[in-house]
N, C-alpha and C positions, 0 to 999 in steps of 0.2 A: 635383566630386562627381558620381558616376554614379547612374543610376536604381536600380541594385542596392543602393547604400548606403542609400537611403531605405527599403528593404524590411526593414531589420534593426531589430526592435523595440528600444525604448529599454532595456527590462529586460535584453535580451540583450547590448546594448552595455555596460551597467553591469556585468554579470557578467564580461564580457571584460576590462574595465578593472580590476576587482577581482583577477582572476587575474594580470593583468600586474603589478600593484602588488605582489602577494604574491611573484611570481617575482623582481622587481627587489630586493625587501627580502631575498630569500634569496641572490641572486647578487652584488649590489653590494659587500657587505662583503668577500667574497673577492677581487673585482677590486681593491678599494682596498688590501687587505692585500698583494696580489701586485704592487702598483705599476702595474697596468694601467689604473687610473681614479683621477683625483684625488678626494679626499674631498669637496671642494667641488662637483664635478660630479655626484657620486653624490647628494649632498643636494639639489641643484638639480633633478636629474631626478626624484627621489622627490616633491619638492614639486610639480613640474609635473604628474605623474601624479595626485597627490592633488587637484590643482585640477581636472583633467579629470573625476575622479569627483565632485567636489562640483558641478561644472557640470551634469553629466548628472543627478545627484540633484535639483538644483533645477528642471531641465526636466521631470523626471518628476513632481515635486510640483506644478508649475504645471499640467501636463496633467491630473492627477488633480483638482486644484481646479476647473479649468474643467469637467470632466465632472460634478463634483458640483454646481456652479452650474447647469449645463444641466438636470440631473435634477431640480433643486429650484426651477426658475423657472417 
């Protein structure tokens, strides 16, 4: 991980992952239909990206909860 990576806010990272997930949902069916990607791999890749999004959302929620606690303590 480089110092530049740490400068990207989590909400920007979440937006990026959401765009990537939409793109994959759009492209993968075509790749599967053309025989260029096995259906199981497409499904696995989509699940992995959905897990990345869920992880980032959990991190954001934890950060927000911590800020709330700090503000009210």
